[in-house]
Each structure stands twice: as structure tokens, then as C-alpha cells.
PyMOL commands that place a pseudoatom at each C-alpha (Angstrom):
pseudoatom trace, name=CA, resn=MET, resi=1, chain=A, elem=C, hetatm=0, pos=[-58.049, -72.416, 144.656]
pseudoatom trace, name=CA, resn=GLU, resi=2, chain=A, elem=C, hetatm=0, pos=[-60.204, -74.939, 142.834]
pseudoatom trace, name=CA, resn=GLU, resi=3, chain=A, elem=C, hetatm=0, pos=[-63.667, -73.767, 144.321]
pseudoatom trace, name=CA, resn=ALA, resi=4, chain=A, elem=C, hetatm=0, pos=[-62.603, -70.381, 142.972]
pseudoatom trace, name=CA, resn=GLY, resi=5, chain=A, elem=C, hetatm=0, pos=[-61.627, -71.900, 139.527]
pseudoatom trace, name=CA, resn=GLN, resi=6, chain=A, elem=C, hetatm=0, pos=[-58.369, -70.934, 139.459]
pseudoatom trace, name=CA, resn=ASP, resi=7, chain=A, elem=C, hetatm=0, pos=[-55.323, -73.370, 139.501]
pseudoatom trace, name=CA, resn=PHE, resi=8, chain=A, elem=C, hetatm=0, pos=[-52.669, -73.767, 142.036]
pseudoatom trace, name=CA, resn=ARG, resi=9, chain=A, elem=C, hetatm=0, pos=[-49.130, -74.546, 142.260]
pseudoatom trace, name=CA, resn=ARG, resi=10, chain=A, elem=C, hetatm=0, pos=[-49.562, -77.457, 144.807]
pseudoatom trace, name=CA, resn=THR, resi=11, chain=A, elem=C, hetatm=0, pos=[-47.467, -76.956, 148.002]
pseudoatom trace, name=CA, resn=LYS, resi=12, chain=A, elem=C, hetatm=0, pos=[-44.777, -79.935, 148.592]
pseudoatom trace, name=CA, resn=ASP, resi=13, chain=A, elem=C, hetatm=0, pos=[-43.765, -77.801, 151.945]
pseudoatom trace, name=CA, resn=LEU, resi=14, chain=A, elem=C, hetatm=0, pos=[-45.897, -77.378, 155.045]
pseudoatom trace, name=CA, resn=ASP, resi=15, chain=A, elem=C, hetatm=0, pos=[-44.764, -74.598, 157.126]
pseudoatom trace, name=CA, resn=VAL, resi=16, chain=A, elem=C, hetatm=0, pos=[-46.078, -74.759, 160.918]
pseudoatom trace, name=CA, resn=VAL, resi=17, chain=A, elem=C, hetatm=0, pos=[-46.712, -71.892, 163.180]
pseudoatom trace, name=CA, resn=LEU, resi=18, chain=A, elem=C, hetatm=0, pos=[-46.726, -73.002, 166.762]
pseudoatom trace, name=CA, resn=HIS, resi=19, chain=A, elem=C, hetatm=0, pos=[-49.209, -71.683, 169.455]
pseudoatom trace, name=CA, resn=LEU, resi=20, chain=A, elem=C, hetatm=0, pos=[-46.690, -71.182, 171.951]
pseudoatom trace, name=CA, resn=GLU, resi=21, chain=A, elem=C, hetatm=0, pos=[-49.468, -70.441, 174.879]
pseudoatom trace, name=CA, resn=ALA, resi=22, chain=A, elem=C, hetatm=0, pos=[-50.627, -74.069, 173.591]
pseudoatom trace, name=CA, resn=LEU, resi=23, chain=A, elem=C, hetatm=0, pos=[-47.835, -76.534, 172.970]
pseudoatom trace, name=CA, resn=THR, resi=24, chain=A, elem=C, hetatm=0, pos=[-47.887, -79.251, 175.726]
pseudoatom trace, name=CA, resn=PRO, resi=25, chain=A, elem=C, hetatm=0, pos=[-44.902, -81.872, 176.157]
pseudoatom trace, name=CA, resn=GLU, resi=26, chain=A, elem=C, hetatm=0, pos=[-47.700, -84.141, 174.398]
pseudoatom trace, name=CA, resn=PHE, resi=27, chain=A, elem=C, hetatm=0, pos=[-47.220, -82.594, 171.375]
pseudoatom trace, name=CA, resn=GLY, resi=28, chain=A, elem=C, hetatm=0, pos=[-43.527, -82.694, 171.344]
pseudoatom trace, name=CA, resn=LYS, resi=29, chain=A, elem=C, hetatm=0, pos=[-43.580, -86.384, 171.219]
pseudoatom trace, name=CA, resn=ARG, resi=30, chain=A, elem=C, hetatm=0, pos=[-46.121, -86.386, 168.431]
pseudoatom trace, name=CA, resn=PHE, resi=31, chain=A, elem=C, hetatm=0, pos=[-44.443, -84.142, 166.306]
pseudoatom trace, name=CA, resn=TRP, resi=32, chain=A, elem=C, hetatm=0, pos=[-40.917, -86.648, 166.703]
pseudoatom trace, name=CA, resn=ALA, resi=33, chain=A, elem=C, hetatm=0, pos=[-43.319, -89.536, 165.952]
pseudoatom trace, name=CA, resn=PHE, resi=34, chain=A, elem=C, hetatm=0, pos=[-43.842, -88.081, 162.787]
pseudoatom trace, name=CA, resn=VAL, resi=35, chain=A, elem=C, hetatm=0, pos=[-40.494, -86.792, 161.963]
pseudoatom trace, name=CA, resn=GLU, resi=36, chain=A, elem=C, hetatm=0, pos=[-39.441, -90.716, 162.692]
pseudoatom trace, name=CA, resn=ALA, resi=37, chain=A, elem=C, hetatm=0, pos=[-42.352, -91.911, 160.093]
pseudoatom trace, name=CA, resn=GLY, resi=38, chain=A, elem=C, hetatm=0, pos=[-41.757, -89.924, 157.735]
pseudoatom trace, name=CA, resn=GLY, resi=39, chain=A, elem=C, hetatm=0, pos=[-37.523, -90.682, 157.996]
pseudoatom trace, name=CA, resn=TYR, resi=40, chain=A, elem=C, hetatm=0, pos=[-36.625, -87.022, 157.832]
pseudoatom trace, name=CA, resn=GLU, resi=41, chain=A, elem=C, hetatm=0, pos=[-32.959, -85.692, 157.117]
pseudoatom trace, name=CA, resn=ILE, resi=42, chain=A, elem=C, hetatm=0, pos=[-32.183, -83.342, 160.087]
pseudoatom trace, name=CA, resn=ARG, resi=43, chain=A, elem=C, hetatm=0, pos=[-29.385, -80.835, 158.423]
pseudoatom trace, name=CA, resn=ARG, resi=44, chain=A, elem=C, hetatm=0, pos=[-26.749, -79.533, 159.832]
pseudoatom trace, name=CA, resn=SER, resi=45, chain=A, elem=C, hetatm=0, pos=[-26.000, -75.790, 160.324]
pseudoatom trace, name=CA, resn=ASP, resi=46, chain=A, elem=C, hetatm=0, pos=[-22.702, -75.245, 158.159]
pseudoatom trace, name=CA, resn=ALA, resi=47, chain=A, elem=C, hetatm=0, pos=[-21.610, -72.219, 160.256]
pseudoatom trace, name=CA, resn=THR, resi=48, chain=A, elem=C, hetatm=0, pos=[-21.619, -74.300, 163.473]
pseudoatom trace, name=CA, resn=GLU, resi=49, chain=A, elem=C, hetatm=0, pos=[-22.857, -78.004, 162.720]
pseudoatom trace, name=CA, resn=LYS, resi=50, chain=A, elem=C, hetatm=0, pos=[-25.313, -77.557, 165.170]
pseudoatom trace, name=CA, resn=PRO, resi=51, chain=A, elem=C, hetatm=0, pos=[-29.161, -79.689, 163.827]
pseudoatom trace, name=CA, resn=LYS, resi=52, chain=A, elem=C, hetatm=0, pos=[-31.257, -77.308, 162.251]
pseudoatom trace, name=CA, resn=LEU, resi=53, chain=A, elem=C, hetatm=0, pos=[-33.916, -78.772, 164.570]
pseudoatom trace, name=CA, resn=TYR, resi=54, chain=A, elem=C, hetatm=0, pos=[-36.587, -76.270, 162.896]
pseudoatom trace, name=CA, resn=ARG, resi=55, chain=A, elem=C, hetatm=0, pos=[-36.234, -77.438, 159.445]
pseudoatom trace, name=CA, resn=PHE, resi=56, chain=A, elem=C, hetatm=0, pos=[-37.113, -81.296, 158.444]
pseudoatom trace, name=CA, resn=ALA, resi=57, chain=A, elem=C, hetatm=0, pos=[-36.611, -82.131, 154.537]
pseudoatom trace, name=CA, resn=LYS, resi=58, chain=A, elem=C, hetatm=0, pos=[-36.215, -85.184, 152.338]
pseudoatom trace, name=CA, resn=PRO, resi=59, chain=A, elem=C, hetatm=0, pos=[-38.361, -87.348, 153.883]
pseudoatom trace, name=CA, resn=GLN, resi=60, chain=A, elem=C, hetatm=0, pos=[-38.031, -91.319, 153.173]
pseudoatom trace, name=CA, resn=GLU, resi=61, chain=A, elem=C, hetatm=0, pos=[-41.458, -91.740, 152.822]
pseudoatom trace, name=CA, resn=GLU, resi=62, chain=A, elem=C, hetatm=0, pos=[-43.033, -90.275, 149.500]
pseudoatom trace, name=CA, resn=ASP, resi=63, chain=A, elem=C, hetatm=0, pos=[-47.093, -89.328, 151.179]
pseudoatom trace, name=CA, resn=PHE, resi=64, chain=A, elem=C, hetatm=0, pos=[-44.588, -86.878, 153.804]
pseudoatom trace, name=CA, resn=PRO, resi=65, chain=A, elem=C, hetatm=0, pos=[-44.689, -83.356, 152.972]
pseudoatom trace, name=CA, resn=PHE, resi=66, chain=A, elem=C, hetatm=0, pos=[-40.958, -82.811, 150.996]
pseudoatom trace, name=CA, resn=MET, resi=67, chain=A, elem=C, hetatm=0, pos=[-39.817, -79.704, 153.711]
pseudoatom trace, name=CA, resn=VAL, resi=68, chain=A, elem=C, hetatm=0, pos=[-41.638, -79.506, 157.468]
pseudoatom trace, name=CA, resn=GLU, resi=69, chain=A, elem=C, hetatm=0, pos=[-40.753, -75.701, 158.774]
pseudoatom trace, name=CA, resn=LEU, resi=70, chain=A, elem=C, hetatm=0, pos=[-41.443, -74.528, 161.879]
pseudoatom trace, name=CA, resn=PHE, resi=71, chain=A, elem=C, hetatm=0, pos=[-42.452, -70.880, 163.528]
pseudoatom trace, name=CA, resn=ALA, resi=72, chain=A, elem=C, hetatm=0, pos=[-42.932, -69.182, 166.268]
pseudoatom trace, name=CA, resn=ARG, resi=73, chain=A, elem=C, hetatm=0, pos=[-42.606, -65.871, 168.356]
pseudoatom trace, name=CA, resn=ALA, resi=74, chain=A, elem=C, hetatm=0, pos=[-40.385, -65.162, 170.615]
pseudoatom trace, name=CA, resn=PRO, resi=75, chain=A, elem=C, hetatm=0, pos=[-41.345, -67.376, 173.973]
pseudoatom trace, name=CA, resn=THR, resi=76, chain=A, elem=C, hetatm=0, pos=[-41.845, -64.344, 177.028]
pseudoatom trace, name=CA, resn=ASP, resi=77, chain=A, elem=C, hetatm=0, pos=[-39.664, -66.088, 179.204]
pseudoatom trace, name=CA, resn=ILE, resi=78, chain=A, elem=C, hetatm=0, pos=[-36.604, -66.347, 177.120]
pseudoatom trace, name=CA, resn=GLN, resi=79, chain=A, elem=C, hetatm=0, pos=[-34.158, -63.209, 176.272]
pseudoatom trace, name=CA, resn=LEU, resi=80, chain=A, elem=C, hetatm=0, pos=[-32.933, -63.715, 172.481]
pseudoatom trace, name=CA, resn=ALA, resi=81, chain=A, elem=C, hetatm=0, pos=[-30.028, -61.934, 171.236]
pseudoatom trace, name=CA, resn=ALA, resi=82, chain=A, elem=C, hetatm=0, pos=[-30.439, -58.956, 169.141]
pseudoatom trace, name=CA, resn=GLY, resi=83, chain=A, elem=C, hetatm=0, pos=[-30.831, -59.852, 165.370]
pseudoatom trace, name=CA, resn=SER, resi=84, chain=A, elem=C, hetatm=0, pos=[-31.780, -63.497, 166.416]
pseudoatom trace, name=CA, resn=LYS, resi=85, chain=A, elem=C, hetatm=0, pos=[-33.737, -65.153, 163.334]
pseudoatom trace, name=CA, resn=LEU, resi=86, chain=A, elem=C, hetatm=0, pos=[-34.362, -68.579, 165.654]
pseudoatom trace, name=CA, resn=THR, resi=87, chain=A, elem=C, hetatm=0, pos=[-36.064, -69.075, 168.947]
pseudoatom trace, name=CA, resn=PRO, resi=88, chain=A, elem=C, hetatm=0, pos=[-35.751, -72.106, 171.005]
pseudoatom trace, name=CA, resn=ILE, resi=89, chain=A, elem=C, hetatm=0, pos=[-39.022, -73.704, 171.706]
pseudoatom trace, name=CA, resn=PRO, resi=90, chain=A, elem=C, hetatm=0, pos=[-38.987, -74.820, 175.465]
pseudoatom trace, name=CA, resn=MET, resi=91, chain=A, elem=C, hetatm=0, pos=[-40.303, -78.547, 176.057]
pseudoatom trace, name=CA, resn=ASP, resi=92, chain=A, elem=C, hetatm=0, pos=[-40.360, -81.089, 179.006]
pseudoatom trace, name=CA, resn=GLU, resi=93, chain=A, elem=C, hetatm=0, pos=[-36.987, -82.216, 179.757]
pseudoatom trace, name=CA, resn=ALA, resi=94, chain=A, elem=C, hetatm=0, pos=[-38.101, -85.543, 178.470]
pseudoatom trace, name=CA, resn=VAL, resi=95, chain=A, elem=C, hetatm=0, pos=[-39.322, -84.718, 174.855]
pseudoatom trace, name=CA, resn=SER, resi=96, chain=A, elem=C, hetatm=0, pos=[-36.169, -83.523, 172.157]
pseudoatom trace, name=CA, resn=SER, resi=97, chain=A, elem=C, hetatm=0, pos=[-35.253, -80.074, 171.649]
pseudoatom trace, name=CA, resn=LEU, resi=98, chain=A, elem=C, hetatm=0, pos=[-37.377, -78.082, 169.226]
pseudoatom trace, name=CA, resn=SER, resi=99, chain=A, elem=C, hetatm=0, pos=[-36.459, -74.848, 167.713]
pseudoatom trace, name=CA, resn=ALA, resi=100, chain=A, elem=C, hetatm=0, pos=[-38.509, -72.332, 165.407]
pseudoatom trace, name=CA, resn=ILE, resi=101, chain=A, elem=C, hetatm=0, pos=[-37.953, -69.651, 163.086]
pseudoatom trace, name=CA, resn=LEU, resi=102, chain=A, elem=C, hetatm=0, pos=[-38.674, -66.426, 164.876]
pseudoatom trace, name=CA, resn=LEU, resi=103, chain=A, elem=C, hetatm=0, pos=[-41.527, -64.488, 163.671]
pseudoatom trace, name=CA, resn=ASP, resi=104, chain=A, elem=C, hetatm=0, pos=[-42.094, -61.128, 164.253]
pseudoatom trace, name=CA, resn=ASP, resi=105, chain=A, elem=C, hetatm=0, pos=[-45.011, -60.643, 167.343]
pseudoatom trace, name=CA, resn=ILE, resi=106, chain=A, elem=C, hetatm=0, pos=[-46.972, -58.066, 164.794]
pseudoatom trace, name=CA, resn=TYR, resi=107, chain=A, elem=C, hetatm=0, pos=[-46.801, -61.127, 162.325]
pseudoatom trace, name=CA, resn=TYR, resi=108, chain=A, elem=C, hetatm=0, pos=[-47.657, -63.859, 165.056]
pseudoatom trace, name=CA, resn=ASP, resi=109, chain=A, elem=C, hetatm=0, pos=[-50.912, -61.705, 166.071]
pseudoatom trace, name=CA, resn=PHE, resi=110, chain=A, elem=C, hetatm=0, pos=[-51.885, -60.851, 162.600]
pseudoatom trace, name=CA, resn=LEU, resi=111, chain=A, elem=C, hetatm=0, pos=[-51.561, -64.550, 161.850]
pseudoatom trace, name=CA, resn=MET, resi=112, chain=A, elem=C, hetatm=0, pos=[-53.280, -65.973, 164.839]
pseudoatom trace, name=CA, resn=ALA, resi=113, chain=A, elem=C, hetatm=0, pos=[-56.171, -63.449, 164.617]
pseudoatom trace, name=CA, resn=GLY, resi=114, chain=A, elem=C, hetatm=0, pos=[-57.251, -64.291, 161.563]
pseudoatom trace, name=CA, resn=ARG, resi=115, chain=A, elem=C, hetatm=0, pos=[-57.338, -68.657, 161.581]
pseudoatom trace, name=CA, resn=ARG, resi=116, chain=A, elem=C, hetatm=0, pos=[-59.859, -70.629, 159.833]
pseudoatom trace, name=CA, resn=ASN, resi=117, chain=A, elem=C, hetatm=0, pos=[-60.684, -74.148, 161.169]
pseudoatom trace, name=CA, resn=LEU, resi=118, chain=A, elem=C, hetatm=0, pos=[-61.905, -76.655, 158.943]
pseudoatom trace, name=CA, resn=ASN, resi=119, chain=A, elem=C, hetatm=0, pos=[-62.162, -80.314, 160.614]
pseudoatom trace, name=CA, resn=GLY, resi=120, chain=A, elem=C, hetatm=0, pos=[-60.447, -79.401, 163.671]
pseudoatom trace, name=CA, resn=LEU, resi=121, chain=A, elem=C, hetatm=0, pos=[-57.205, -77.982, 161.804]
pseudoatom trace, name=CA, resn=PRO, resi=122, chain=A, elem=C, hetatm=0, pos=[-56.102, -74.580, 162.164]
pseudoatom trace, name=CA, resn=TRP, resi=123, chain=A, elem=C, hetatm=0, pos=[-55.038, -72.777, 158.836]
pseudoatom trace, name=CA, resn=VAL, resi=124, chain=A, elem=C, hetatm=0, pos=[-54.888, -69.414, 157.941]
pseudoatom trace, name=CA, resn=GLY, resi=125, chain=A, elem=C, hetatm=0, pos=[-56.288, -68.087, 153.933]
pseudoatom trace, name=CA, resn=GLU, resi=126, chain=A, elem=C, hetatm=0, pos=[-55.203, -65.732, 151.250]
pseudoatom trace, name=CA, resn=ASP, resi=127, chain=A, elem=C, hetatm=0, pos=[-55.750, -62.494, 153.005]
pseudoatom trace, name=CA, resn=ARG, resi=128, chain=A, elem=C, hetatm=0, pos=[-52.811, -63.578, 156.114]
pseudoatom trace, name=CA, resn=LEU, resi=129, chain=A, elem=C, hetatm=0, pos=[-50.995, -65.428, 153.421]
pseudoatom trace, name=CA, resn=ILE, resi=130, chain=A, elem=C, hetatm=0, pos=[-50.112, -62.586, 150.856]
pseudoatom trace, name=CA, resn=PRO, resi=131, chain=A, elem=C, hetatm=0, pos=[-48.538, -60.013, 153.615]
pseudoatom trace, name=CA, resn=LEU, resi=132, chain=A, elem=C, hetatm=0, pos=[-46.502, -62.920, 154.399]
pseudoatom trace, name=CA, resn=LYS, resi=133, chain=A, elem=C, hetatm=0, pos=[-45.477, -63.922, 151.349]
pseudoatom trace, name=CA, resn=ALA, resi=134, chain=A, elem=C, hetatm=0, pos=[-44.662, -59.946, 150.231]
pseudoatom trace, name=CA, resn=MET, resi=135, chain=A, elem=C, hetatm=0, pos=[-42.306, -60.034, 153.568]
pseudoatom trace, name=CA, resn=ALA, resi=136, chain=A, elem=C, hetatm=0, pos=[-40.526, -63.396, 152.426]
pseudoatom trace, name=CA, resn=TRP, resi=137, chain=A, elem=C, hetatm=0, pos=[-40.052, -61.375, 149.001]
pseudoatom trace, name=CA, resn=LEU, resi=138, chain=A, elem=C, hetatm=0, pos=[-38.690, -58.486, 150.650]
pseudoatom trace, name=CA, resn=SER, resi=139, chain=A, elem=C, hetatm=0, pos=[-36.345, -60.576, 152.868]
pseudoatom trace, name=CA, resn=LEU, resi=140, chain=A, elem=C, hetatm=0, pos=[-35.041, -63.180, 150.240]
pseudoatom trace, name=CA, resn=THR, resi=141, chain=A, elem=C, hetatm=0, pos=[-34.516, -59.702, 147.756]
pseudoatom trace, name=CA, resn=LYS, resi=142, chain=A, elem=C, hetatm=0, pos=[-32.740, -58.290, 150.303]
pseudoatom trace, name=CA, resn=GLN, resi=143, chain=A, elem=C, hetatm=0, pos=[-30.002, -61.403, 151.198]
pseudoatom trace, name=CA, resn=LYS, resi=144, chain=A, elem=C, hetatm=0, pos=[-29.578, -62.177, 147.750]
pseudoatom trace, name=CA, resn=ALA, resi=145, chain=A, elem=C, hetatm=0, pos=[-28.918, -58.092, 146.703]
pseudoatom trace, name=CA, resn=ALA, resi=146, chain=A, elem=C, hetatm=0, pos=[-26.126, -58.857, 150.040]
pseudoatom trace, name=CA, resn=GLY, resi=147, chain=A, elem=C, hetatm=0, pos=[-24.461, -61.832, 148.343]
pseudoatom trace, name=CA, resn=GLU, resi=148, chain=A, elem=C, hetatm=0, pos=[-26.359, -64.380, 150.399]
pseudoatom trace, name=CA, resn=GLN, resi=149, chain=A, elem=C, hetatm=0, pos=[-26.693, -68.053, 148.813]
pseudoatom trace, name=CA, resn=VAL, resi=150, chain=A, elem=C, hetatm=0, pos=[-30.217, -67.666, 147.724]
pseudoatom trace, name=CA, resn=ASP, resi=151, chain=A, elem=C, hetatm=0, pos=[-32.425, -69.618, 144.727]
pseudoatom trace, name=CA, resn=SER, resi=152, chain=A, elem=C, hetatm=0, pos=[-33.959, -66.851, 142.329]
pseudoatom trace, name=CA, resn=LYS, resi=153, chain=A, elem=C, hetatm=0, pos=[-36.487, -69.481, 141.973]
pseudoatom trace, name=CA, resn=ASN, resi=154, chain=A, elem=C, hetatm=0, pos=[-37.844, -69.253, 145.659]
pseudoatom trace, name=CA, resn=ILE, resi=155, chain=A, elem=C, hetatm=0, pos=[-38.047, -65.227, 145.719]
pseudoatom trace, name=CA, resn=SER, resi=156, chain=A, elem=C, hetatm=0, pos=[-40.297, -65.779, 141.995]
pseudoatom trace, name=CA, resn=LYS, resi=157, chain=A, elem=C, hetatm=0, pos=[-42.356, -68.197, 143.988]
pseudoatom trace, name=CA, resn=HIS, resi=158, chain=A, elem=C, hetatm=0, pos=[-43.585, -65.748, 146.198]
pseudoatom trace, name=CA, resn=LEU, resi=159, chain=A, elem=C, hetatm=0, pos=[-44.478, -63.577, 143.710]
pseudoatom trace, name=CA, resn=LYS, resi=160, chain=A, elem=C, hetatm=0, pos=[-46.498, -65.455, 141.578]
pseudoatom trace, name=CA, resn=ASP, resi=161, chain=A, elem=C, hetatm=0, pos=[-48.110, -67.224, 144.572]
pseudoatom trace, name=CA, resn=ILE, resi=162, chain=A, elem=C, hetatm=0, pos=[-49.589, -63.531, 145.360]
pseudoatom trace, name=CA, resn=LEU, resi=163, chain=A, elem=C, hetatm=0, pos=[-50.549, -63.203, 141.846]
pseudoatom trace, name=CA, resn=LEU, resi=164, chain=A, elem=C, hetatm=0, pos=[-52.696, -65.883, 142.373]
pseudoatom trace, name=CA, resn=LEU, resi=165, chain=A, elem=C, hetatm=0, pos=[-53.780, -65.435, 145.752]
pseudoatom trace, name=CA, resn=ALA, resi=166, chain=A, elem=C, hetatm=0, pos=[-55.200, -61.834, 145.039]
pseudoatom trace, name=CA, resn=GLY, resi=167, chain=A, elem=C, hetatm=0, pos=[-57.646, -62.844, 142.795]
pseudoatom trace, name=CA, resn=LEU, resi=168, chain=A, elem=C, hetatm=0, pos=[-59.424, -64.468, 145.926]
pseudoatom trace, name=CA, resn=LEU, resi=169, chain=A, elem=C, hetatm=0, pos=[-59.801, -61.024, 147.507]
pseudoatom trace, name=CA, resn=SER, resi=170, chain=A, elem=C, hetatm=0, pos=[-63.556, -59.889, 147.467]
pseudoatom trace, name=CA, resn=PRO, resi=171, chain=A, elem=C, hetatm=0, pos=[-63.405, -56.527, 145.609]
pseudoatom trace, name=CA, resn=THR, resi=172, chain=A, elem=C, hetatm=0, pos=[-65.438, -55.017, 148.465]
pseudoatom trace, name=CA, resn=GLN, resi=173, chain=A, elem=C, hetatm=0, pos=[-62.988, -57.052, 150.869]
pseudoatom trace, name=CA, resn=THR, resi=174, chain=A, elem=C, hetatm=0, pos=[-61.442, -54.813, 153.242]
pseudoatom trace, name=CA, resn=ILE, resi=175, chain=A, elem=C, hetatm=0, pos=[-58.393, -55.974, 155.670]
pseudoatom trace, name=CA, resn=PHE, resi=176, chain=A, elem=C, hetatm=0, pos=[-57.007, -54.141, 158.897]
pseudoatom trace, name=CA, resn=VAL, resi=177, chain=A, elem=C, hetatm=0, pos=[-53.470, -54.768, 159.358]
pseudoatom trace, name=CA, resn=HIS, resi=178, chain=A, elem=C, hetatm=0, pos=[-51.310, -52.826, 161.752]
pseudoatom trace, name=CA, resn=ASP, resi=179, chain=A, elem=C, hetatm=0, pos=[-49.104, -49.959, 160.563]
pseudoatom trace, name=CA, resn=LYS, resi=180, chain=A, elem=C, hetatm=0, pos=[-46.046, -51.724, 160.085]
pseudoatom trace, name=CA, resn=ILE, resi=181, chain=A, elem=C, hetatm=0, pos=[-47.467, -54.578, 157.924]
pseudoatom trace, name=CA, resn=ALA, resi=182, chain=A, elem=C, hetatm=0, pos=[-49.360, -51.828, 155.613]
pseudoatom trace, name=CA, resn=SER, resi=183, chain=A, elem=C, hetatm=0, pos=[-45.623, -50.149, 155.329]
pseudoatom trace, name=CA, resn=ASP, resi=184, chain=A, elem=C, hetatm=0, pos=[-43.892, -53.948, 154.327]
pseudoatom trace, name=CA, resn=LEU, resi=185, chain=A, elem=C, hetatm=0, pos=[-46.703, -54.250, 151.902]
pseudoatom trace, name=CA, resn=ARG, resi=186, chain=A, elem=C, hetatm=0, pos=[-45.849, -50.981, 150.330]
pseudoatom trace, name=CA, resn=ARG, resi=187, chain=A, elem=C, hetatm=0, pos=[-42.098, -51.504, 149.940]
pseudoatom trace, name=CA, resn=PHE, resi=188, chain=A, elem=C, hetatm=0, pos=[-43.063, -54.502, 148.214]
pseudoatom trace, name=CA, resn=ILE, resi=189, chain=A, elem=C, hetatm=0, pos=[-45.450, -53.060, 145.348]
pseudoatom trace, name=CA, resn=ASP, resi=190, chain=A, elem=C, hetatm=0, pos=[-42.759, -50.307, 145.222]
pseudoatom trace, name=CA, resn=ALA, resi=191, chain=A, elem=C, hetatm=0, pos=[-40.182, -52.991, 144.924]
pseudoatom trace, name=CA, resn=VAL, resi=192, chain=A, elem=C, hetatm=0, pos=[-41.694, -54.946, 142.569]
pseudoatom trace, name=CA, resn=SER, resi=193, chain=A, elem=C, hetatm=0, pos=[-43.212, -52.387, 140.423]
pseudoatom trace, name=CA, resn=ALA, resi=194, chain=A, elem=C, hetatm=0, pos=[-39.417, -50.801, 140.185]
pseudoatom trace, name=CA, resn=HIS, resi=195, chain=A, elem=C, hetatm=0, pos=[-38.798, -54.009, 137.998]
pseudoatom trace, name=CA, resn=GLU, resi=196, chain=A, elem=C, hetatm=0, pos=[-40.243, -54.846, 134.483]
pseudoatom trace, name=CA, resn=ILE, resi=197, chain=A, elem=C, hetatm=0, pos=[-41.815, -58.310, 134.098]
pseudoatom trace, name=CA, resn=GLU, resi=198, chain=A, elem=C, hetatm=0, pos=[-42.140, -59.025, 130.741]
pseudoatom trace, name=CA, resn=GLY, resi=199, chain=A, elem=C, hetatm=0, pos=[-45.806, -59.961, 129.371]
pseudoatom trace, name=CA, resn=LYS, resi=200, chain=A, elem=C, hetatm=0, pos=[-46.998, -59.614, 133.087]
pseudoatom trace, name=CA, resn=ASN, resi=201, chain=A, elem=C, hetatm=0, pos=[-47.112, -55.880, 133.595]
pseudoatom trace, name=CA, resn=LEU, resi=202, chain=A, elem=C, hetatm=0, pos=[-50.985, -55.494, 133.421]
pseudoatom trace, name=CA, resn=THR, resi=203, chain=A, elem=C, hetatm=0, pos=[-51.650, -58.300, 135.464]
pseudoatom trace, name=CA, resn=VAL, resi=204, chain=A, elem=C, hetatm=0, pos=[-49.054, -57.344, 137.992]
pseudoatom trace, name=CA, resn=LYS, resi=205, chain=A, elem=C, hetatm=0, pos=[-50.833, -53.450, 137.802]
pseudoatom trace, name=CA, resn=LEU, resi=206, chain=A, elem=C, hetatm=0, pos=[-54.023, -54.702, 138.128]
pseudoatom trace, name=CA, resn=THR, resi=207, chain=A, elem=C, hetatm=0, pos=[-52.916, -57.353, 141.353]
pseudoatom trace, name=CA, resn=PHE, resi=208, chain=A, elem=C, hetatm=0, pos=[-51.698, -53.970, 143.105]
pseudoatom trace, name=CA, resn=GLU, resi=209, chain=A, elem=C, hetatm=0, pos=[-54.113, -52.066, 142.897]
pseudoatom trace, name=CA, resn=ARG, resi=210, chain=A, elem=C, hetatm=0, pos=[-56.428, -54.962, 144.412]
pseudoatom trace, name=CA, resn=LEU, resi=211, chain=A, elem=C, hetatm=0, pos=[-53.941, -55.105, 147.485]
pseudoatom trace, name=CA, resn=ALA, resi=212, chain=A, elem=C, hetatm=0, pos=[-53.658, -51.265, 147.636]
pseudoatom trace, name=CA, resn=ALA, resi=213, chain=A, elem=C, hetatm=0, pos=[-57.330, -51.467, 148.282]
pseudoatom trace, name=CA, resn=ALA, resi=214, chain=A, elem=C, hetatm=0, pos=[-57.994, -54.164, 150.198]
pseudoatom trace, name=CA, resn=TYR, resi=215, chain=A, elem=C, hetatm=0, pos=[-55.180, -53.942, 152.496]
pseudoatom trace, name=CA, resn=GLN, resi=216, chain=A, elem=C, hetatm=0, pos=[-55.874, -49.663, 152.677]
pseudoatom trace, name=CA, resn=LEU, resi=217, chain=A, elem=C, hetatm=0, pos=[-52.673, -48.735, 151.357]
pseudoatom trace, name=CA, resn=PHE, resi=218, chain=A, elem=C, hetatm=0, pos=[-53.465, -45.444, 150.057]
for i in range(1, 218): cmd.bond("trace and resi %d" % i, "trace and resi %d" % (i + 1))
show_as sticks, trace
zoom trace
């Protein structure tokens, strides 16, 4: 963002997408060492009291991310119940269990296909983050409308990020996406456009025109 001359909200959280095909017991050991070194709190589910081994928050050490969340597609050798939102992460018996928030296979493949690398660290750019944040906005908005406890700030955060990230897209950039992702982006644009956003209507309109061109949503 700095290279593009834009300000950006510095993230306090770390979202980690696990590449299941490349996972080893060594990763599990190092991840738990990271959790222990940071002094992370492991929350428990309100309904089952089981530990949430996919979300680690409130570290005692200030230099660590405020929250770490794990994401993954469903393992091929595990049959998940219909409607599952989480998946277990297979690990060696000597390594404590982990789980992850379930990623749709189409979005998982989309992420993996767009990985970039900096000094050996894989990451994804604005072209991948925008559809993911649009999907998160849709999901959180639906949950809130259903009466679930959702912080409105988390919903608006995704929209604000998309408006900023879209500024990094080249005017001539074309991003090929699966029909499902294109459909989700259209739903996001339609849903946001249906609400008045005081002082930002022109910005939103121009941003959505850029997204429609980049992701070929016409």
C-alpha cells in the first residue's frame, strides 16, 4: 500500500491458510511453540465448552499478532457433516490437535493459484483478498440479519478494506475467477449498492465499476 501511495489500516490479526498437502508434524510443533511463546489465550465454545483450536487471541507478548486464525479446505480423507464450518487438521499423534475454519474448495484453489512469495514467505495480494473480503462481508451481514451476535465494525471493516484494495488494481488488469466467485462478487456489489453510504456513494460506485471490469462481472 505504501508503494502505491495509499494509507492502510495496519492489521492486528493474522489469517493463515494451511496448505494441507504440505503440512508436516514439524509445522504442528512449531505452531504450538509459537502459541506458547506468545502466551495466547485459547477460547472455548459457548455451546460445547470445547477449545477453539483454530483461533488464538490476546497474547501476553505485545509483539505477537492480536489474533491468529487458521483456515483450510476439507481434508480428502475426512467426511465432514453437512453444513460444517470447521475441519480437523490431521497431525501426528505426538503433536497436539489443531482445527481450522473451513474454506470452500473453489476459494481455496483460487487462493493457492494466486500465491506470491517474499523471502520464502507465501502471501496473497489484492486480487485474491477482495473476493475473500466480499464473501466475509456477505457472510457476516447474513449472520447479523439472522439475529446472531456480530459486531457491525467487523462488517464495515471488510467494505473499507475492499475500497482501499481496489485502488491497487490496474485499470487494464483482468482477473479470471470461477463462476461462483463472480456470482458472490455480484451479490456483494448489489447488496452494498442497495444501501446509502453517506459521503461515499461516488467512491463506492467508481470502485464497483473497477471491480466489475477487473473480475469480468458484466
